[in-house]
VEXFI-442827 format. One line per field, with one value per residue (C-alpha): chain; residue number from 1; x, y, z. Coordinates in Angstrom, 2 decimals, decimal comma, m for minus. Example, Ala and Ser with C-alpha at 12.3 -4.5 7.8 and 13.67 -1.06 7.14 Angstrom:
! VEXFI-442827
chaine	A | A
num	1 | 2
c1	12,30 | 13,67
c2	m4,50 | m1,06
c3	7,80 | 7,14
This chain:
! VEXFI-442827
chaine	A | A | A | A | A | A | A | A | A | A | A | A | A | A | A | A | A | A | A | A | A | A | A | A | A | A | A | A | A | A | A | A | A | A | A | A | A | A | A | A | A | A | A | A | A | A | A | A | A | A | A | A | A | A | A | A | A | A | A | A | A | A | A | A | A | A | A | A | A | A | A | A | A | A | A | A | A | A | A | A | A | A | A | A | A | A | A | A
num	1 | 2 | 3 | 4 | 5 | 6 | 7 | 8 | 9 | 10 | 11 | 12 | 13 | 14 | 15 | 16 | 17 | 18 | 19 | 20 | 21 | 22 | 23 | 24 | 25 | 26 | 27 | 28 | 29 | 30 | 31 | 32 | 33 | 34 | 35 | 36 | 37 | 38 | 39 | 40 | 41 | 42 | 43 | 44 | 45 | 46 | 47 | 48 | 49 | 50 | 51 | 52 | 53 | 54 | 55 | 56 | 57 | 58 | 59 | 60 | 61 | 62 | 63 | 64 | 65 | 66 | 67 | 68 | 69 | 70 | 71 | 72 | 73 | 74 | 75 | 76 | 77 | 78 | 79 | 80 | 81 | 82 | 83 | 84 | 85 | 86 | 87 | 88
c1	0,00 | 1,22 | 0,95 | 1,17 | 3,23 | 3,10 | 5,43 | 4,89 | 7,93 | 7,76 | 9,90 | 8,95 | 7,54 | 10,18 | 12,66 | 13,75 | 12,12 | 13,68 | 11,61 | 8,32 | 9,53 | 10,35 | 7,02 | 5,18 | 7,20 | 6,69 | 2,95 | 2,82 | 4,55 | 1,79 | m0,80 | m1,85 | m2,08 | m1,01 | 0,48 | 2,12 | 3,23 | 4,63 | 6,34 | 5,87 | 7,93 | 6,04 | 7,81 | 5,70 | 6,70 | 5,33 | 6,23 | 5,23 | 4,25 | 1,41 | 1,20 | 0,20 | 1,60 | 4,93 | 5,10 | 4,36 | 7,08 | 9,58 | 8,63 | 9,02 | 12,54 | 13,23 | 12,16 | 14,27 | 17,37 | 17,32 | 14,21 | 14,21 | 16,05 | 13,83 | 15,51 | 14,09 | 11,40 | 7,88 | 6,60 | 3,26 | 2,97 | 0,05 | m0,02 | m2,72 | m3,26 | m3,59 | m6,68 | m5,46 | m8,90 | m10,68 | m13,96 | m13,58
c2	0,00 | 3,49 | 6,30 | 10,05 | 11,63 | 15,25 | 16,66 | 20,25 | 21,71 | 24,90 | 26,65 | 26,09 | 29,01 | 31,36 | 30,62 | 33,57 | 33,50 | 36,20 | 35,17 | 35,61 | 38,90 | 40,21 | 39,11 | 40,84 | 44,07 | 44,04 | 43,50 | 46,35 | 48,63 | 47,69 | 48,77 | 45,41 | 45,02 | 41,39 | 39,88 | 36,58 | 35,53 | 32,02 | 30,15 | 26,45 | 24,24 | 21,37 | 18,31 | 15,84 | 12,40 | 8,89 | 5,58 | 1,97 | m0,32 | m2,37 | m0,95 | 2,67 | 2,84 | 1,41 | 4,02 | 6,72 | 5,40 | 5,54 | 9,12 | 10,12 | 8,60 | 10,59 | 13,79 | 13,16 | 12,17 | 14,40 | 16,46 | 18,79 | 19,67 | 18,44 | 20,93 | 23,96 | 22,51 | 21,07 | 18,78 | 17,28 | 14,19 | 13,21 | 9,69 | 9,18 | 5,86 | 6,32 | 4,72 | 2,70 | 1,76 | 4,06 | 5,62 | 4,99
c3	0,02 | m0,81 | 1,82 | 1,26 | 3,99 | 5,07 | 7,68 | 8,91 | 10,77 | 12,83 | 15,39 | 19,05 | 20,96 | 22,12 | 19,34 | 17,22 | 13,76 | 11,55 | 8,53 | 10,42 | 11,82 | 8,32 | 6,95 | 9,87 | 9,38 | 5,61 | 5,93 | 8,48 | 5,91 | 3,44 | 5,87 | 7,31 | 11,04 | 11,63 | 14,76 | 15,77 | 12,25 | 12,20 | 9,37 | 8,69 | 6,36 | 4,72 | 3,40 | 1,34 | 0,10 | m0,40 | 1,30 | 0,68 | 3,47 | 4,97 | 8,52 | 8,87 | 12,47 | 11,34 | 8,56 | 11,10 | 13,45 | 10,55 | 9,80 | 13,43 | 13,26 | 10,03 | 11,82 | 14,87 | 12,89 | 9,78 | 8,86 | 11,88 | 15,07 | 17,94 | 20,30 | 18,44 | 16,15 | 16,58 | 13,88 | 12,87 | 10,81 | 8,60 | 7,12 | 4,45 | 2,72 | m0,96 | m2,49 | m5,50 | m6,79 | m9,24 | m8,20 | m4,44
């Protein structure tokens, strides 16, 4: 079975986020009053396997070892089984 994987990575509260600060300042210069801008990186890929929970555990391992820095980042994982049959 094929699974679509989506990992959303964001900085933990209290971490400096220069990108979000710049976006907030730029929007303010354009006349928009926005607060608490946050940036999120999304990584999407596919994996094959039979057990959704095993796939999720593998993705957690990927996040902890490579995709993010667990000291400064939060991450959310979405594992969606692909429906291979037409019309379902």
